N, C-alpha and C positions, 0 to 999 in steps of 0.2 A: 356469695352474699345471699342471705336468707330472703325469702320472698315475703315474710311476715315478721312483725315485731310485736312483742307483748309490752305494753306501757302500763305502769302501775303508779298511781298517785301516792307518794310516800309522805308528803307534807301538805298541810291544809293551805287553802288559798286565802284564808282570813289574813288580812293585812298585806296581801300581795298587790302589786300594781294592777289596776283594772284591766289593762291590756293582757297581762299574763292570766288573769282570771278567765277572760274570754277565750284565750288560746287553749287553756285546760278544758274548758267546757266544749270547745270545738273538737277536741280530741275524743270526747265522749266520756270524760271523767267527771264525777260529781263528788264522791266521798273519798277521804283518805283510805287507802287499802284496796280500792276498786281497780280492776285491771281490764284492759281491752286489747284485742288483737287488731292490728292495723296493717295495711300494706306497707312494705318497705320501699317508699318512693321519695322523691325529692321534697314533696310537700310535707309529708310526715316527718322527715328528718329535720326540715327547717323549723317546724312547730316544736318538735321535741328539743331542739337546740336552744330555743328561746326560753323554755321552761325547764331546763335540765336540772335546776336546783330544787324542783318540786317533784320530779318523776324519776322512776327507775326504768331502764329499757333492757329487754332481753331479746335476743334473736331466737326465732322459732325455726 
């Protein structure tokens, strides 16, 4: 299991449920195409699972 994951916002949050918008912002993503590296832990995995339809995840 990788110790970091790269999360990329692939779909805009316009029209998304407000809770999902907050989750995406908490992950550190603002614009489509933006990527961030996050630790691969239970909190990150849970947040990514909630917004899986908006992001792409790659293990580093």
